[in-house]
Backbone bond lengths (Angstrom), bond angles and torsions (degrees), N, CA, C in turn:
res aa  C-N    CA-C-N  psi(-1)  N-CA   C-N-CA  omega(-1)  CA-C   N-CA-C  phi
1 X - - - 1.473 - - 1.524 110.97 -
2 X 1.315 115.58 139.28 1.466 120.60 178.19 1.519 110.03 -84.25
3 X 1.321 115.74 139.48 1.462 122.22 176.99 1.520 107.85 -118.10
4 X 1.336 116.99 126.85 1.464 120.75 -179.31 1.528 112.14 -67.28
5 X 1.325 117.30 -15.34 1.456 120.29 178.13 1.518 112.25 65.16
6 X 1.320 115.33 -145.68 1.464 120.84 179.70 1.525 109.32 -82.67
7 X 1.321 115.32 130.36 1.467 121.23 -171.56 1.524 110.69 -111.32
8 X 1.328 115.94 137.92 1.468 121.32 178.36 1.513 110.58 -128.00
9 X 1.331 114.96 146.32 1.462 123.33 176.57 1.527 108.32 -99.85
10 X 1.330 116.34 134.47 1.466 121.76 176.83 1.525 107.06 -113.68
11 X 1.321 117.31 104.56 1.463 121.42 -178.89 1.514 110.26 132.49
12 X 1.337 115.71 155.23 1.460 119.61 -174.10 1.507 115.98 -128.20
13 X 1.337 118.01 16.57 1.456 121.07 -177.28 1.518 113.10 -86.89
14 X 1.330 115.96 -165.19 1.460 120.71 -174.87 1.525 111.80 -68.53
15 X 1.331 119.18 -43.88 1.451 120.71 -179.43 1.526 110.26 -68.55
16 X 1.328 117.33 -38.05 1.464 120.47 175.15 1.521 110.72 -60.17
17 X 1.329 116.29 -40.88 1.462 121.17 -179.82 1.520 110.70 -66.51
18 X 1.320 117.27 -41.57 1.463 120.69 179.25 1.527 110.95 -65.06
19 X 1.334 117.33 -42.69 1.466 120.67 178.86 1.524 110.36 -65.52
20 X 1.318 116.46 -40.07 1.463 120.17 177.25 1.529 110.58 -59.54
21 X 1.317 116.39 -41.91 1.473 120.84 178.13 1.522 110.82 -59.71
22 X 1.342 116.37 -44.45 1.461 120.68 -179.93 1.529 110.72 -61.50
23 X 1.339 115.46 -50.28 1.467 119.87 -172.12 1.520 112.03 -71.26
24 X 1.323 117.82 -44.58 1.465 119.61 -177.31 1.524 110.85 -67.35
25 X 1.328 116.63 -25.13 1.456 119.36 174.93 1.515 112.46 -64.89
26 X 1.332 115.97 -23.47 1.472 121.68 -179.95 1.530 111.68 -97.06
27 X 1.340 116.54 -43.69 1.469 120.67 -172.18 1.525 113.43 -95.10
28 X 1.341 116.36 -24.48 1.470 123.24 -176.29 1.530 112.69 60.32
29 X 1.323 115.39 18.96 1.471 119.58 174.13 1.523 109.01 -162.78
30 X 1.313 116.78 123.65 1.462 121.50 174.24 1.529 109.69 -140.37
31 X 1.318 114.88 158.59 1.456 120.67 165.03 1.511 107.75 -96.17
32 X 1.331 115.93 154.86 1.465 118.06 -178.36 1.527 108.98 -148.23
33 X 1.328 114.16 113.02 1.465 120.09 176.59 1.526 109.97 -91.03
34 X 1.322 114.90 122.14 1.459 122.58 168.58 1.517 107.19 -127.98
35 X 1.299 117.02 139.21 1.459 119.36 -171.65 1.521 113.75 -74.68
36 X 1.345 117.73 -20.83 1.462 120.24 -174.76 1.523 111.33 -106.86
37 X 1.338 115.90 122.83 1.460 120.95 179.00 1.527 111.88 -64.69
38 X 1.333 117.52 -35.90 1.464 119.07 -178.99 1.530 110.72 -66.22
39 X 1.334 116.75 -34.31 1.460 120.29 176.83 1.534 110.54 -66.85
40 X 1.317 116.46 -39.43 1.465 120.74 178.07 1.527 110.66 -64.05
41 X 1.311 116.84 -44.49 1.467 120.42 -179.65 1.524 111.30 -63.43
42 X 1.324 116.66 -40.69 1.468 120.15 177.04 1.528 110.53 -64.23
43 X 1.326 116.61 -40.08 1.470 121.32 178.76 1.528 110.05 -60.04
44 X 1.318 116.08 -47.87 1.468 120.27 -179.23 1.528 111.21 -62.48
45 X 1.314 116.50 -38.79 1.470 121.04 -176.94 1.530 111.00 -72.67
46 X 1.332 116.95 -39.83 1.462 121.22 -173.89 1.529 113.65 -90.28
47 X 1.343 115.85 -25.68 1.457 119.26 -176.32 1.517 113.74 82.58
48 X 1.327 116.20 12.46 1.465 120.58 175.90 1.518 108.70 -153.79
49 X 1.325 115.74 162.94 1.456 120.62 175.99 1.536 107.80 -62.75
50 X 1.321 118.45 121.48 1.470 119.44 -175.10 1.520 114.21 -71.45
51 X 1.343 118.06 -12.58 1.463 120.35 -174.16 1.521 113.85 -116.96
52 X 1.334 118.36 -22.92 1.463 121.05 -174.92 1.528 110.18 -137.13
53 X 1.331 116.05 140.74 1.465 122.07 177.20 1.530 110.98 45.96
54 X 1.310 115.56 55.26 1.464 121.13 -171.67 1.532 112.74 -66.22
55 X 1.333 117.05 -14.69 1.464 119.23 179.49 1.531 112.52 -80.56
56 X 1.336 117.28 -11.94 1.459 121.19 -178.13 1.523 109.37 -84.27
57 X 1.322 116.53 114.46 1.460 121.64 -177.78 1.529 110.23 -91.71
58 X 1.309 116.17 143.94 1.456 122.95 178.37 1.523 109.79 -127.38
59 X 1.326 115.69 148.24 1.462 121.34 165.07 1.521 106.27 -86.10
60 X 1.311 117.33 101.93 1.466 120.66 -172.63 1.532 112.41 -69.05
61 X 1.338 117.02 -11.61 1.468 119.17 173.84 1.524 111.02 -67.75
62 X 1.335 116.57 -18.27 1.461 121.30 179.80 1.519 112.60 -91.62
63 X 1.333 117.24 3.71 1.464 121.41 -174.97 1.524 110.58 -123.69
64 X 1.317 116.06 128.51 1.468 121.88 170.67 1.521 107.97 -97.76
65 X 1.324 116.49 99.98 1.457 121.15 178.99 1.523 110.47 -82.17
66 X 1.325 115.45 150.97 1.464 120.03 171.75 1.524 109.27 -160.75
67 X 1.323 115.45 143.13 1.466 121.10 172.50 1.527 110.48 -95.50
68 X 1.340 116.55 6.64 1.464 122.72 179.11 1.526 108.64 -106.91
69 X 1.316 116.57 105.37 1.459 120.48 -176.76 1.518 111.56 -63.91
70 X 1.325 117.56 -28.52 1.471 120.74 179.70 1.523 111.54 -69.95
71 X 1.318 116.44 -37.93 1.463 119.89 177.29 1.526 110.20 -61.55
72 X 1.327 116.43 -44.91 1.457 121.14 179.93 1.529 110.07 -64.37
73 X 1.332 117.26 -44.58 1.463 121.09 -178.24 1.524 111.64 -63.91
74 X 1.308 117.16 -33.40 1.465 120.78 180.00 1.527 111.88 -73.30
75 X 1.316 117.10 -37.94 1.467 121.06 -169.46 1.524 114.35 -90.37
76 X 1.345 117.37 -18.29 1.460 119.29 -172.50 1.525 111.32 -117.33
77 X 1.339 114.56 151.24 1.466 121.45 -172.61 1.524 112.63 -91.48
78 X 1.327 116.43 -37.95 1.462 122.06 179.27 1.519 108.73 -114.41
79 X 1.320 116.57 125.24 1.465 122.00 -177.87 1.526 108.31 -113.04
80 X 1.331 115.80 118.08 1.465 121.35 -178.94 1.520 108.46 -103.69
81 X 1.324 116.79 107.83 1.459 122.06 -176.90 1.522 109.77 -87.79
82 X 1.345 115.92 121.73 1.466 121.99 -177.03 1.523 109.82 -136.59
83 X 1.323 116.50 46.74 1.463 121.09 177.34 1.526 109.03 -99.87
84 X 1.327 118.65 155.42 1.466 119.04 171.91 1.528 110.30 -58.74
85 X 1.305 117.27 136.75 1.464 120.59 -175.35 1.527 113.85 -55.79
86 X 1.357 120.31 -35.73 1.465 118.26 179.91 1.528 113.55 -64.22
87 X 1.343 117.65 -19.00 1.461 121.15 -176.25 1.519 113.17 -105.64
88 X 1.335 118.27 -1.82 1.453 120.75 -174.80 1.530 111.97 -58.82
89 X 1.320 117.42 -46.90 1.466 120.00 -176.77 1.523 111.72 -63.56
90 X 1.338 117.40 -35.26 1.462 120.10 179.09 1.525 111.17 -65.34
91 X 1.338 116.91 -39.53 1.460 119.83 176.15 1.527 110.57 -65.27
92 X 1.322 116.50 -43.32 1.456 120.78 -174.92 1.524 112.86 -73.25
93 X 1.331 117.01 -19.46 1.464 119.62 175.97 1.524 111.60 -59.72
94 X 1.331 116.11 -28.41 1.468 120.90 -179.99 1.524 112.29 -80.83
95 X 1.330 116.89 -11.15 1.460 121.04 -173.17 1.532 110.79 -81.50
96 X 1.311 115.98 115.32 1.467 122.12 177.17 1.526 111.51 -108.24
97 X 1.324 116.03 -15.76 1.458 121.59 -179.45 1.517 110.64 -78.74
98 X 1.326 117.35 136.26 1.458 120.84 176.61 1.522 109.55 -69.80
99 X 1.320 116.24 135.48 1.465 119.95 -178.34 1.528 111.51 -121.59
100 X 1.333 116.79 13.73 1.465 118.90 -176.62 1.527 112.79 -69.61
101 X 1.342 117.08 -14.29 1.460 119.84 176.73 1.529 112.12 -101.55
102 X 1.333 117.02 6.96 1.460 121.48 178.76 1.533 110.05 -92.66
103 X 1.322 115.31 159.69 1.465 120.48 169.19 1.521 106.07 -91.71
104 X 1.328 116.76 113.73 1.463 122.65 -173.16 1.522 109.15 -106.51
105 X 1.322 115.45 121.80 1.456 122.07 178.39 1.521 108.69 -112.75
106 X 1.311 117.44 125.41 1.460 119.98 175.62 1.525 109.60 -104.63
107 X 1.316 114.50 121.58 1.467 121.43 173.99 1.518 109.04 -109.00
108 X 1.329 115.51 25.91 1.460 122.74 -177.45 1.522 108.74 -93.02
109 X 1.322 116.63 121.04 1.458 120.29 -177.65 1.527 109.44 -98.40
110 X 1.340 114.30 66.04 1.451 119.03 -178.12 1.513 111.31 -164.84
111 X 1.326 115.19 172.31 1.460 124.09 177.52 1.532 108.33 -97.24
112 X 1.330 116.99 148.49 1.460 120.49 174.30 1.523 107.86 -76.20
113 X 1.345 117.50 112.03 1.468 119.82 -176.96 1.525 112.02 -59.45
114 X 1.300 115.86 152.50 1.470 125.22 -178.78 1.528 111.49 74.07
115 X 1.332 116.94 -41.22 1.464 120.01 178.97 1.529 110.75 -81.34
116 X 1.352 116.00 -30.54 1.472 122.33 -178.72 1.532 112.51 54.98
117 X 1.328 114.63 46.72 1.465 121.36 172.89 1.523 107.88 -131.62
118 X 1.338 116.29 155.32 1.459 119.56 174.12 1.522 108.15 -70.02
119 X 1.315 115.92 162.31 1.465 120.65 -169.94 1.524 113.21 -64.02
120 X 1.333 117.44 -38.66 1.470 118.88 179.71 1.526 110.92 -62.02
121 X 1.336 116.86 -39.78 1.461 120.23 177.77 1.527 110.88 -64.92
122 X 1.313 116.49 -37.10 1.473 120.01 179.20 1.530 110.47 -64.08
123 X 1.322 116.66 -44.81 1.471 119.46 178.61 1.527 111.09 -64.51
124 X 1.319 116.51 -34.58 1.458 120.00 178.25 1.525 111.47 -69.82
125 X 1.319 116.71 -46.91 1.465 120.81 -174.82 1.525 113.09 -73.25
126 X 1.332 116.59 -41.04 1.465 120.35 -172.28 1.527 112.53 -94.31
127 X 1.336 116.99 -33.56 1.469 120.19 -174.71 1.528 112.69 -113.98
128 X 1.320 116.33 7.80 1.462 121.96 172.25 1.526 113.09 57.44
129 X 1.334 115.71 33.82 1.462 119.77 175.43 1.529 108.01 -82.90
130 X 1.332 116.74 125.07 1.458 121.01 -177.93 1.528 110.00 -67.15
131 X 1.328 116.19 149.93 1.460 120.60 -178.60 1.534 112.33 -56.97
132 X 1.337 116.53 -32.61 1.460 119.48 179.39 1.527 112.08 -68.57
133 X 1.319 117.11 -16.59 1.469 122.02 178.79 1.519 112.40 -104.85
134 X 1.326 116.19 11.89 1.460 121.18 -179.59 1.523 109.83 -115.17
135 X 1.317 115.56 133.00 1.462 120.08 178.04 1.516 109.41 -137.20
136 X 1.316 116.05 159.22 1.455 120.98 173.18 1.525 108.56 -126.89
137 X 1.306 115.61 151.39 1.460 122.63 179.38 1.517 108.34 -118.26
138 X 1.322 116.89 124.33 1.464 120.03 -175.12 1.521 109.80 -147.88
139 X 1.321 114.26 179.24 1.459 121.37 178.73 1.508 111.26 126.30
140 X 1.327 117.31 163.88 1.478 120.98 -179.86 1.524 110.35 -70.97
141 X 1.305 116.22 101.05 1.469 118.57 -169.63 1.527 111.08 -155.82
142 X 1.310 116.91 81.75 1.457 119.06 173.92 1.518 109.87 -66.85
143 X 1.311 115.59 135.79 1.462 120.92 -177.88 1.522 111.60 -55.99
144 X 1.326 116.42 -38.65 1.457 120.53 -177.28 1.530 111.58 -62.09
145 X 1.331 117.00 -39.37 1.462 120.15 -179.63 1.529 111.54 -74.97
146 X 1.334 116.67 -36.05 1.463 119.71 174.64 1.525 109.71 -61.36
147 X 1.332 116.07 -41.89 1.464 120.54 178.98 1.521 111.60 -60.99
148 X 1.338 116.27 -32.31 1.465 121.14 178.84 1.530 111.97 -85.35
149 X 1.328 116.29 3.37 1.467 123.63 179.84 1.525 111.92 60.12
150 X 1.333 115.51 36.19 1.459 120.32 172.31 1.520 108.53 -82.40
151 X 1.325 115.89 142.13 1.454 121.21 -173.32 1.528 111.06 -54.34
152 X 1.325 116.83 126.57 1.466 123.02 -178.63 1.522 109.52 -136.88
153 X 1.341 115.43 152.85 1.459 122.10 -178.10 1.525 109.01 -119.78
154 X 1.332 116.44 122.97 1.455 121.73 -178.47 1.520 110.48 -117.21
155 X 1.312 115.58 145.08 1.460 122.39 176.80 1.518 109.50 -115.75
156 X 1.331 116.07 130.67 1.464 121.74 175.49 1.521 107.51 -106.16
157 X 1.325 116.19 116.78 1.448 121.13 178.05 1.515 110.43 -98.22
158 X 1.329 117.12 133.43 1.458 121.29 176.93 1.519 108.30 -163.56
159 X 1.328 116.10 145.45 1.462 120.26 177.58 1.518 111.08 -65.62
160 X 1.329 117.05 -28.62 1.460 123.09 178.01 1.525 108.31 -98.56
161 X 1.318 116.58 106.70 1.466 120.55 -175.06 1.525 112.02 -63.93
162 X 1.332 117.14 -33.27 1.466 120.33 179.53 1.524 110.89 -62.24
163 X 1.327 116.02 -41.52 1.465 120.03 179.54 1.528 110.75 -71.04
164 X 1.336 116.51 -38.09 1.462 119.42 176.84 1.523 109.80 -60.90
165 X 1.332 116.44 -42.40 1.460 120.46 -179.24 1.518 111.20 -66.64
166 X 1.321 116.89 -37.46 1.471 120.48 178.93 1.522 110.74 -62.22
167 X 1.323 116.95 -40.57 1.463 119.09 179.14 1.523 110.13 -73.13
168 X 1.326 117.40 -34.34 1.469 120.31 173.66 1.525 110.48 -57.12
169 X 1.311 116.25 -41.35 1.462 120.77 -178.68 1.521 111.82 -63.24
170 X 1.325 116.58 -31.54 1.464 121.31 178.27 1.530 110.74 -71.63
171 X 1.321 116.44 -32.56 1.464 121.62 -175.44 1.526 113.32 -85.35
172 X 1.324 117.23 -29.08 1.457 121.32 -169.25 1.526 112.13 -64.75
173 X 1.323 115.73 137.10 1.470 121.37 178.32 1.525 108.64 -157.00
174 X 1.320 116.62 -172.17 1.465 120.23 178.96 1.521 111.75 -61.98
175 X 1.328 117.14 -28.05 1.461 120.02 -176.99 1.525 113.52 -113.53
176 X 1.329 118.05 1.53 1.459 122.07 176.88 1.521 109.84 -122.72
177 X 1.328 116.70 117.46 1.456 123.25 172.54 1.531 107.85 -101.15
178 X 1.327 117.08 145.99 1.463 119.79 -174.93 1.524 111.63 -133.55
179 X 1.323 115.33 157.02 1.455 122.36 172.37 1.519 108.63 -151.00
180 X 1.311 117.26 163.40 1.460 121.66 -179.16 1.521 110.38 -107.38
181 X 1.320 114.91 162.20 1.461 121.99 176.79 1.530 108.40 -152.41
182 X 1.309 116.64 151.79 1.460 121.68 174.55 1.528 111.58 -94.27
183 X 1.340 117.29 -10.92 1.469 122.12 -170.11 1.529 110.92 -87.94
184 X 1.316 116.64 66.95 1.462 120.73 -174.98 1.529 111.34 -62.77
185 X 1.315 116.77 -54.21 1.467 120.83 -176.39 1.525 111.08 -64.58
186 X 1.327 116.82 -40.46 1.460 120.02 178.80 1.518 112.23 -62.17
187 X 1.334 116.44 -42.66 1.461 120.36 178.83 1.523 110.36 -65.95
188 X 1.318 117.03 -39.74 1.465 119.76 179.99 1.525 111.20 -64.79
189 X 1.326 117.22 -44.54 1.465 119.62 178.60 1.532 110.92 -64.41
190 X 1.328 116.62 -39.33 1.465 118.39 179.32 1.519 110.72 -65.38
191 X 1.350 116.94 -32.83 1.462 120.84 178.01 1.524 111.80 -67.09
192 X 1.322 115.59 -29.95 1.462 119.87 176.29 1.524 110.37 -75.78
193 X 1.329 115.93 -47.94 1.458 120.29 -175.56 1.520 112.63 -64.91
194 X 1.330 117.65 -36.41 1.475 118.71 -178.07 1.529 110.41 -63.60
195 X 1.343 117.85 -28.31 1.469 120.08 175.23 1.527 111.32 -68.97
196 X 1.331 115.93 -38.78 1.465 120.77 176.89 1.528 109.51 -62.26
197 X 1.326 116.40 -45.79 1.460 121.04 -178.03 1.528 111.23 -69.17
198 X 1.324 116.68 -29.38 1.472 119.50 176.74 1.526 110.81 -68.36
199 X 1.327 116.92 -34.98 1.466 119.49 174.03 1.522 109.51 -63.03
200 X 1.327 116.13 -42.28 1.470 119.89 177.33 1.523 110.82 -59.67
201 X 1.331 117.08 -43.07 1.462 120.94 178.81 1.520 110.81 -62.38
202 X 1.335 115.80 -40.15 1.460 119.84 178.26 1.517 112.45 -65.29
203 X 1.329 116.13 -42.80 1.469 120.19 178.54 1.523 109.92 -60.21
204 X 1.321 116.84 -44.15 1.473 120.15 179.09 1.520 110.97 -63.62
205 X 1.316 117.55 -36.87 1.462 120.88 176.19 1.519 110.52 -64.53
206 X 1.332 116.06 -43.21 1.461 120.52 178.74 1.515 112.46 -63.99
207 X 1.331 115.88 -28.11 1.463 121.34 178.40 1.526 112.13 -87.56
208 X 1.338 116.59 4.60 1.465 123.27 175.69 1.528 113.95 74.24
209 X 1.338 116.87 24.18 1.454 118.69 169.22 1.525 107.88 -72.79
210 X 1.320 117.29 147.65 1.452 120.85 -175.30 1.522 113.59 -95.13
211 X 1.331 115.12 -172.80 1.452 121.68 -178.20 1.525 112.23 -63.52
212 X 1.313 117.07 -31.85 1.468 120.04 -179.14 1.533 110.41 -59.79
213 X 1.331 115.08 -47.99 1.472 117.92 -179.97 1.526 111.23 -71.39
214 X 1.337 117.74 -35.04 1.469 119.76 179.03 1.521 110.14 -58.64
215 X 1.324 117.32 -38.00 1.461 120.66 178.75 1.524 111.08 -64.50
216 X 1.314 116.58 -40.35 1.473 120.54 177.58 1.523 110.14 -66.46
217 X 1.328 116.57 -40.17 1.465 120.97 178.09 1.524 110.47 -59.51
218 X 1.329 117.52 -48.27 1.460 121.08 -179.24 1.526 111.15 -65.02
219 X 1.320 117.22 -37.30 1.463 120.97 177.46 1.526 110.89 -61.45
220 X 1.332 115.68 -44.35 1.466 119.25 178.45 1.523 111.74 -70.67
221 X 1.341 116.40 -31.57 1.465 120.25 -179.66 1.529 111.24 -65.66
222 X 1.333 118.04 -42.92 1.468 119.31 -179.24 1.525 110.43 -68.32
223 X 1.332 117.15 -32.25 1.466 119.69 175.95 1.527 110.27 -67.73
224 X 1.326 116.37 -41.36 1.466 120.64 178.49 1.523 110.62 -63.81
225 X 1.330 115.83 -43.04 1.459 120.62 177.68 1.520 111.05 -60.06
226 X 1.331 116.36 -44.46 1.464 121.03 -178.75 1.527 110.82 -61.90
227 X 1.328 117.01 -40.82 1.466 120.28 179.02 1.525 110.77 -61.43
228 X 1.324 116.00 -43.74 1.459 118.93 -178.30 1.528 110.88 -67.77
229 X 1.325 117.63 -45.81 1.467 120.63 -178.29 1.523 110.89 -61.56
230 X 1.319 117.40 -37.74 1.460 120.63 178.25 1.520 110.95 -65.11
231 X 1.342 116.78 -35.99 1.464 120.41 -179.26 1.526 111.84 -72.85
232 X 1.329 116.78 -40.43 1.458 120.08 -173.38 1.527 112.20 -85.97
233 X 1.328 117.65 -30.58 1.459 121.57 -178.25 1.530 108.54 -148.29
234 X 1.337 117.69 83.34 1.465 121.49 -173.02 1.529 112.52 -77.62
235 X 1.336 115.47 75.26 1.460 121.31 175.93 1.531 108.39 -118.65
236 X 1.317 115.52 167.77 1.458 119.20 179.04 1.519 109.80 -74.57
237 X 1.319 116.32 122.40 1.471 121.63 178.59 1.520 108.47 -150.28
238 X 1.301 115.69 158.77 1.454 121.70 176.07 1.522 107.82 -114.87
239 X 1.329 116.98 104.59 1.466 119.62 -176.51 1.517 112.43 -70.29
240 X 1.336 116.96 -6.80 1.463 119.51 174.42 1.527 112.14 -81.67
241 X 1.320 116.82 -3.59 1.461 121.92 177.57 1.528 110.00 -65.51
242 X 1.321 116.02 157.48 1.468 120.48 -176.22 1.524 113.32 -62.05
243 X 1.335 117.69 -29.08 1.467 120.10 -179.53 1.523 112.15 -68.84
244 X 1.323 116.90 -20.25 1.465 121.56 179.75 1.537 109.69 -108.55
245 X 1.329 116.11 -77.12 1.464 120.51 -176.69 1.532 111.54 -64.03
246 X 1.314 117.33 -42.55 1.467 119.62 -179.16 1.515 112.33 -59.94
247 X 1.341 116.03 -44.67 1.465 120.07 179.58 1.523 110.97 -66.31
248 X 1.338 115.91 -37.70 1.464 120.18 176.92 1.527 110.97 -60.94
249 X 1.325 117.04 -46.35 1.463 120.62 -176.01 1.521 111.74 -65.53
250 X 1.333 117.23 -45.97 1.468 118.59 -176.90 1.523 110.88 -67.38
251 X 1.330 116.93 -34.61 1.467 119.74 -179.80 1.521 110.94 -75.14
252 X 1.326 116.65 -32.54 1.453 120.27 -179.27 1.517 113.82 -77.88
253 X 1.340 117.28 -28.52 1.462 120.32 -172.93 1.526 114.88 -106.75
254 X 1.311 118.28 -26.48 1.471 120.49 -168.61 1.527 112.96 -78.45
255 X 1.312 115.21 143.04 1.463 120.47 174.48 1.528 111.99 -71.70
256 X 1.348 117.61 -14.19 1.463 121.15 174.96 1.532 111.35 -75.97
257 X 1.326 117.26 -14.68 1.468 121.38 -174.23 1.522 110.93 -75.37
258 X 1.316 115.99 113.31 1.467 118.95 179.75 1.528 111.20 -68.59
259 X 1.346 117.02 -28.04 1.464 119.50 177.38 1.523 111.16 -68.89
260 X 1.330 116.64 -40.81 1.466 119.77 175.80 1.527 110.56 -64.37
261 X 1.327 116.87 -42.96 1.474 120.64 178.84 1.521 110.14 -60.87
262 X 1.323 116.36 -44.85 1.468 121.56 177.93 1.531 110.19 -58.04
263 X 1.335 116.36 -47.12 1.457 120.10 179.61 1.517 112.70 -63.40
264 X 1.332 116.49 -39.09 1.465 120.15 178.58 1.518 111.12 -59.68
265 X 1.324 116.31 -40.03 1.461 120.54 179.09 1.530 110.51 -65.18
266 X 1.331 116.42 -41.16 1.469 120.10 177.38 1.533 109.87 -62.47
267 X 1.328 116.82 -43.04 1.464 120.86 179.25 1.514 112.88 -63.30
268 X 1.341 116.21 -28.82 1.466 120.29 179.66 1.529 112.96 -84.16
269 X 1.337 116.16 -4.11 1.457 118.88 174.81 1.519 115.70 114.36
270 X 1.338 118.04 -0.96 1.460 120.05 176.22 1.523 109.77 -66.10
271 X 1.323 116.24 147.74 1.460 119.55 167.75 1.525 108.26 -76.15
272 X 1.325 116.49 162.95 1.467 120.18 178.38 1.522 110.49 -57.63
273 X 1.318 116.54 -46.02 1.475 120.37 -176.78 1.516 111.48 -65.15
274 X 1.317 117.23 -43.76 1.463 119.27 -178.29 1.528 110.70 -67.59
275 X 1.327 117.55 -35.18 1.467 120.43 176.80 1.521 110.91 -66.01
276 X 1.330 116.70 -40.66 1.461 120.43 178.80 1.525 111.22 -64.82
277 X 1.317 116.33 -40.70 1.464 120.30 -179.37 1.525 110.74 -65.74
278 X 1.322 116.41 -43.79 1.465 119.83 -176.37 1.529 111.53 -70.15
279 X 1.331 117.65 -32.89 1.464 120.18 -177.91 1.522 112.22 -71.22
280 X 1.320 117.84 -37.70 1.461 124.04 -178.22 1.528 112.15 61.96
281 X 1.317 117.95 16.79 1.460 123.08 176.88 1.522 108.38 -139.08
282 X 1.329 115.33 157.62 1.457 120.08 -177.11 1.524 110.53 -80.50
283 X 1.327 116.26 125.27 1.466 121.57 168.93 1.527 106.20 -98.27
284 X 1.344 115.49 97.92 1.460 119.99 -171.48 1.525 112.69 -61.49
285 X 1.330 116.26 -25.63 1.455 119.38 -179.09 1.516 113.48 -62.69
286 X 1.341 116.37 -26.00 1.468 119.09 178.01 1.530 109.74 -62.83
287 X 1.323 116.29 -49.08 1.464 120.48 179.24 1.527 110.60 -71.37
288 X 1.344 115.86 -37.54 1.457 119.98 179.69 1.515 113.11 -62.07
289 X 1.332 116.60 -32.66 1.473 120.05 179.86 1.519 111.17 -60.59
290 X 1.323 116.69 -47.31 1.470 120.65 -179.01 1.527 110.70 -66.11
291 X 1.334 116.48 -44.26 1.461 120.13 -179.80 1.521 111.32 -62.41
292 X 1.327 116.67 -44.94 1.463 119.93 -178.18 1.530 111.31 -67.75
293 X 1.309 116.78 -35.36 1.469 120.15 176.68 1.528 110.07 -61.57
294 X 1.319 116.26 -42.48 1.465 120.39 -179.86 1.524 111.02 -69.84
295 X 1.328 117.19 -40.55 1.459 120.48 178.28 1.521 110.80 -63.12
296 X 1.326 116.65 -40.74 1.463 120.24 -176.57 1.523 112.60 -69.52
297 X 1.305 117.68 -14.56 1.469 119.46 174.82 1.527 110.90 -63.04
298 X 1.350 116.46 -22.21 1.466 120.26 178.64 1.531 111.59 -87.51
299 X 1.336 116.42 -23.22 1.462 119.71 -174.50 1.525 113.69 -105.85
300 X 1.321 117.68 -24.68 1.466 123.23 176.53 1.536 112.39 58.19
301 X 1.330 115.83 39.23 1.460 120.32 176.44 1.525 108.75 -79.23
302 X 1.326 116.42 142.78 1.461 120.88 176.25 1.531 109.01 -70.73
303 X 1.345 117.14 108.23 1.461 121.95 -175.63 1.530 110.35 -135.59
304 X 1.342 116.27 72.89 1.468 119.67 -174.81 1.533 113.64 -64.21
305 X 1.332 118.81 -32.34 1.474 119.37 179.70 1.522 109.93 -69.82
306 X 1.331 116.69 -45.36 1.470 120.31 176.10 1.525 110.51 -57.67
307 X 1.327 117.15 -46.06 1.464 121.18 -179.36 1.528 111.16 -60.94
308 X 1.331 116.13 -41.20 1.463 119.70 -179.89 1.523 111.23 -65.03
309 X 1.338 116.96 -40.57 1.469 120.02 179.57 1.529 110.45 -66.54
310 X 1.322 116.34 -38.45 1.468 119.10 177.50 1.530 110.23 -63.42
311 X 1.307 117.47 -43.53 1.463 120.89 -179.20 1.528 111.54 -63.74
312 X 1.327 116.94 -38.68 1.466 120.41 179.89 1.533 111.12 -71.71
313 X 1.338 116.33 -47.15 1.470 120.80 -171.71 1.523 113.37 -80.51
314 X 1.327 116.83 -32.65 1.470 119.45 -173.19 1.527 113.90 -114.84
315 X 1.320 117.02 -27.94 1.463 119.79 179.11 1.530 111.71 -100.05
316 X 1.330 115.94 -3.08 1.474 122.58 177.66 1.522 112.99 59.03
317 X 1.313 115.35 33.59 1.456 119.97 173.25 1.530 108.65 -76.31
318 X 1.296 117.23 144.01 1.457 122.44 -178.45 1.531 111.27 -56.42
319 X 1.338 118.05 129.77 1.474 119.79 175.51 1.524 112.47 -56.96
320 X 1.330 116.76 -37.43 1.459 119.42 179.45 1.528 111.43 -60.07
321 X 1.331 115.85 -41.93 1.467 120.83 -178.92 1.521 110.60 -66.63
322 X 1.337 116.57 -48.85 1.465 120.21 -176.22 1.525 111.98 -66.51
323 X 1.309 117.30 -42.57 1.468 119.31 -179.33 1.524 110.52 -67.91
324 X 1.324 117.46 -34.44 1.475 120.02 175.76 1.524 110.15 -60.89
325 X 1.324 117.60 -41.60 1.454 121.39 177.59 1.532 110.85 -62.85
326 X 1.336 116.09 -38.46 1.463 120.29 177.66 1.526 110.82 -64.82
327 X 1.323 116.44 -43.70 1.464 119.47 -177.85 1.525 110.48 -61.69
328 X 1.302 116.05 -32.85 1.476 119.76 179.54 1.530 112.08 -73.43
329 X 1.356 116.57 -24.88 1.460 119.35 -177.30 1.521 112.85 -91.06
330 X 1.343 117.71 -18.47 1.462 121.28 -176.84 1.534 111.24 -77.80
331 X 1.302 114.21 156.19 1.469 121.69 175.82 1.520 110.18 -126.57
């Protein structure tokens, strides 16, 4: 049997905080890398993350904090990466410790910019982590609802089912249900695409489209996602599973979704820059749109929603014009 051993969180945002809450509730001991010492000191003093999910209380005696990623990588067996994808490479630039013998879990719902690969592939290619030691964490799970202990379903993807199950066992609780999957790359790509589609849903909301059209948008989005996943990784999968369709729906419809909020602002007339400034949080779908557009140049999948989001966000085409074109193409 595989044992996850000592587990550490890499990242200090809301999803990292929610995952830390889940894991420490089971293990009563975690490591936690945050890059800022002042944030760590405030956390220790207050008993909660001073910047995210401030209502979630922690017993800080159960947490080994460090702003040194190498110290955490050396001391812990399972490393759970939960940083925004645009910043992952900057964090890893500081990493001098070999991690190819660690169990690496990516809970990052984004593409590694410039490299245009999903995070598990990046860890495999650059850090020589074997596929059996790579896992992804996905599913419809807003950090805010996890923090409130509302029932959530998480999927752990890994080529080694025993290791996926071991990490599931660490996560499972009264409010967290878990399942395993072998489709690591497919789940990671779907996690990126659902953010893109959530921006589209937000833009349509900002343009005053109603629930009727939102349902058609989501229906076309899951079909578009399925086409891409089949092209990039043609394995047997059910895109109606919660890790795909469920995550798409919660991100597209929920007011907790920062990608939907970002899109709503664009639909109401905000520029991309002004929306980013006002949100003060990362909408990963913005970066994911450009990465996915570039990746799809190799696959040539028909992806009209992705193309429309790229035209709006990067080519500054009017949202009204692009969404009108989408409405004409949908059935």
